[in-house]
Each structure stands twice: as structure tokens, then as C-alpha cells.
C-alpha positions, 0 to 999 in steps of 0.5 A: 344354648351350647353344651359348655354354656349349659354345663356352666348353668348347671354348676351355677344352679346346683353347684356340681360340675356335669359333663354333657354329650349327645347320644341317640338324639338325647342329652346325656348327663355324667358326673357325680353329685352329693345329694339326690336332689341335685341329680333330679334338678340337673335332669329337669334343667336338661329338658330345656335344651330341646333334645329328644330326651334326657339320659341322666347318668349322674352318680350320687354319693349318698345313694350309690348305684342301684341294684336291680332286684331280680329272681334268685334262680336259673333254669332253661324253661325258655331256652331256644323259644321262638316268638313273634312278639316278646312283651317285657313287662306284665303291668297294666300296659303290657297286659293291655298290649298283649290282649290287643295283639291277641286279635291277630294270629301271633305267637306272643310271650309276656315276661316279667321278673316278678311272680305275678302281674301288676306287681309294681305301679300297676297295683300300687296306685289309687285305682282312679280313672282320671278325666283328662284335666291335668295333662297339658293339651297336645301331650301324649298323656292328654291324647291317651288319657282322653281316648282311654277314659272312653274305653274303660266302661266297655272294657269293664263289661267285657272283662268283668272287673269292678268299675264305678263312674263316681265323678271328681270334685275339685275343691277351691278354697278361695272365691278368687280362684274363679278366675281359673274357670276359663283356663279349666274349661279351655283345657277340658275342651282341648282334652276332649272332656264333654261335661264339666260343671262349676258347682256352688258350695251348696251344690257340692254339699248336696252331692257330698254332705260330709265334706268340711265347710272350708271351701268356696266352690267346686269343679265337677267332672262326672266322667271320673271313675274308680277300678281295682287296678290289680283286678283290671290288669289280671282281667286283661292278662287272663283274656289275653291267655284265653286268646292264646298269649303265654306268660312267663313270670320270675323271668329277668331280661339280662341282655340282648344280642343285636345284629344289623340293628335288630334284636335277634336274641333276648337273654334271660335267667330262664334261657334265650328267647328269639323274638321277631319283635320286642315291646319294652313295657318294663315300667320302672325299668324301661330305661334299663331295657332300652339300655340293653338294646343300646337305645336309651334316650330317656331315664326313669326317675321314680316318684314315690306316692304314699297312700292310706286306706280307711276302714270300710265302716267309714266308706259311706262318708264320700262317694265322689273323688274329692281333691283340694287344689291350691293355686301352686298346683298348676306348676306341679308335676303331680295332681295333688292327690285326694280322698278317693273311694274304692270299688270295695267300699274303703276310702283311700287318702293320697298319694303324696309325691316325693322324688326318690333314688330307688325304683323299688323303695316302697317304704312308708314314713310317719311324715308321709302319713301325717301329710295324708292326714293333714292334707286329705283326711281333713277334707271329710268330717268324722275321718281321723287317724284311728280309721286308717287300717294300713298304708302303703307306697308306690312309685311312678315311672316318670321321665324328665320330660314328664310325658309318655313315650309310645313309639317305634325305636328309630335305631332298632328295627324290631323294638317298640318303646312304651315308657314313662307311663305314669299317672294317668297310665291306668286310664290310658293303657287300653288306648296305648295298646291300640296304637302299639298293636298298630305299630307292631303289625307295621313292624312285623309285616316286614318280616311275616304275614300278619292276619287277624285271629278270627277266634278272638273273643273280647269277653273274659270267661270266668267263674262268677264272683261268689261275693257278688251273688245272691244268697240263693245263688251262693247256696246253690254253689255251696251245695255243689262245693261245700268249700264256698260255705267256709269263711276264711277271712271274716273281715272281707267274707272270703271263703275257702272256695274263693281261695282255691279258685285263685290257686287254679285260675288261668294266671294262678296266685303263686304268693300270699299277696297274689291270693290277697289281691285276687280274693281280698283275704287279708285286706280287712281291718286285721290285715290278715292277722286271723286268716293268714294261718287258715290260708296256709292250712289250705295251701298245705292241703293242696300240696304246697311246700309251705317252707318255699311259699312266699309272701311276695316272691324271692326271699319273702318266706313265711315259714322257715321249717316244719316243727312237727312231722305228723301234719295231715292238713285240714282246717 
């Protein structure tokens, strides 16, 4: 189809005139629309033209232009720094790549505009290790999902992050859906799934006796698992640090200087960095980073997922991840969500799926909560709205092609794109990192000699997790450090010693949320209502200026100014 013919098609479908052009092998959409739904629909229609990608530059009147939320300060901390590899993005993909590249003797720097690792979609997800049943065979999603799920168990052992292989049960309401079995089995085999079972209703109920009776049969995938997504990302990052990688947070990439199709300088709010290789793992903002290199051939359109967390007292209700799938799900770009146990004993409901215009819109809604209750909570007996302790949202970094981008730039000699890594990105990240490391060595070998790091250690060396120790082991630690005997968060049984440990780790917590993610203080029923003041006392004891300490970085200040001058610390 010629471009002018497609312009007519778009106008007939969405009622808006769109100008089309070609750049970097991609189709570029320009023009104005009234509603965001028109922007998304036009982008999806453009994928049918068969170009390398879709760059959707349509402006929406009801939304306006999005402003990137970035650090509100400048310094020269990184001015003139020279590195072999600059990784932009400290999510699970960027941290996986950093760890994998630390197998080589390279000067590696990871930058992120946020104050911590896993700040966006890498922590704002269900923590599910997906079996590769949903991705279309032959896609990069299917390929990396299949490889990644095999790597997670060993990775969890090496890096000591919580992981449980709990299995996935897909419920089908109607016995007529048995006609899908051949399709499911064929997809499972093509995507490398070794074990899959059809379960009768009675067999499902033996595994999960608290499920409702309103279903006909189930499809069981035992390879599925669950992790703590933040702690998995942190473990990757800390092991990378142990192997020589450096991290710089609150570092926003503002521009790039290109000479002879090579990035020679990356401009940030903290100074100019001079890299030999740049890896774009910027998640929701990967298209922005690509545009800075004048190499944009894709657009990230965020897809919001709202999720609800159920109190631990109802955690016993399910062990497996459970999902009810309708016949229309096959044509959807989402997996539909479900009832997902967490490694910490809670149950998670969701996620939903909604196309939104703003990449960092994490608002929740009554409509989203009711959708979770209606679609997912009803799958389990004795689960109700009163059992929900909090709910939150995350955005997936989807491209219009709905597939991963893992490739060397065809335009810029020293740039690798790792973009569009939405679900099952958490599962796929370790496998993606292996391929990106190979690409990186190929690119760097043109400029320098790359040799293996004979001191590389795949095992993360950490202090023991106090919460997992026996009473005798805990007592021994308390005798050496009494802080571990003082409980700060009663809901999650987090001690003062654990909070102090989080403040002085390899990648220390620098925000209240950072403490919460590392220790779980504030994640219980009261959601920090009782422990937050105690944590602030600890911070004051350690010399932190509480008027500058934030909940989640930037302007999210917790306290405004002192109200007394005789504070001497102490709890």
C-alpha cells in the first residue's frame, strides 16, 4: 500500500488526517488528533505497512506534550568521565546487562535519572516469572522468554534473591474451550515449554481447594514462578558493583554529540561522559534516548496496569498463580492478569491494561480497583475488598509492534538498543543480557582489545537476611549488634539493624521508598503508619538532614522544617 493510500485509510478509520513519511527504515506519523485513543489506533494501523518500526509523533489536543520528569539539580560529578560502556537505565534489563558485561575487563557506568534501581516498570509489576505460553512463536519475546525462564533458578541461587517456582494454572470456564488445547500445546512446544498438563476441575481443586467452582478445566504450566522484582534487580546491580561496575543515579541524559556516525559525548545534568559504547536500556524513555542519537525508529506508548495487594492473613488461599482466560484473550496484547502469590506471603490481583498518554502516570482509580475485584478476586473464595491493604500502578514500555527490540543500531556505530521490553521482560532480562554482552564485545573489539575478567565472581556476597534466620542465629547477631533486636516495623517484623544495613549497602537506600523496597518496612497492613516516624528517627541518628530526605526523590519531601532545636536523636 502506498503512503497516500494509507493516509486515506487512517482518516477513514479514525477521522483524522495524518501525514506519513519514512526515516531510519521506520514509518513516521505526524499531525494532530483530539483524543489519545486516535493516536494509539493510528500507530497500531501503521504496523500493517511492514516497516522496521513506527515512530508516532501525532500530537493530541486533550493531552498535550509530555514533559520528562528529571532531577532538579546540576553538578559536575561526571564531567569528563571516560568509559568503555555507558548503560542508560538501571532497570532489570540495564542491571542484567551491567552484570553480564562485568565478566570482561571493561570500565562500565550505569546512569539513571532516578535515585535508585528499578524505579519504574522493573518494580511496578507482578513479580511473575512467566512461562513462554503467551508470546507469539518466532518473536523476540518468545525467544528470550524461553531462555530466561531457564536461567532464573540458578541466578536466584547465585545472587540470593527470593524465588519460588509455584506454577501457573489457566482456568477455562466452558468445556468447549477444550478445542484450544491443540493450539496451546503447539504454542508451548514451539516456545520451548517442556511440561504442560490439562487438568480436570477436580485435579485443579486438589491443587487449589479455595478456588471457586465456576470453571470447567485448567491448563497447568509448572515452570512459572514468582520473585521480588525490586530485590532481583538490586541483586543484579550489587553483583555488578562487586565486579567493578559503577552506578550514577539522579543522572539525566540531556543530549548526545555525534561525529562520523558515532556517539562521542553524552551530555547529562552531572557533566559530559565520553563512552566508547552506549547501550540504550532506558525503558519507558528508550524512544527519547534513541531520538537524541538521531536514530529513533520506534515509539514507546505506555500501557498502564493497576494492581492490588492482599493482606498476608489471606496469603494461604492460593499457592499457584491463577488466571481465568476468555476466548477473546487470544487477540489481545495483554495476558489478562490473575491472582498471583508473592514471595513474601501476600497475594497480588491484576494487572489491568489501559493505554495511557503519560509514561509516568501511576495514578490509580476506583474503576481499576473494581475491575480487579470483579475479574480476579472473585476467582478465590473468601477474598474480598476488605482484604486489600493497598493498590498501585505500573506502565509497560510497549512498542506498536508489541515485540522486544534487541539490536545494534544500523545507523550509529557504537549504539545498541534494548527497548520495548515489556512483560515478560522480567523473565527475559538475563537472556537478553547475554546477547547484548556478545553484541557489545563485537562493537568494542573494533576500538579496543576486550579480555575476560578473571576475577569475575557470579555470587553476590551479602550479609545474611535477618528475617530468614533461625532464632538461635538471630540471637547471635543481636548479641553483636543490639539494633537487630529492636523491631521498627511490626507488620513485617523489620528491625533497626536491617534498616541501618539498607543505608550502608553496596547500593544504599537514599529515599524512604528505597528503605521500604529493601527491608519491607512500611509494606504491611498499616502501610508505614507506625514505622515511618521510627525510620525518620534512625535517619536523624545517622546524620541525615530530614528536611532534605524524600519519599521517592526530587520534590517528594517528607518534612518541611524543624519545629524544635533540641533534638538529640534516639528512639
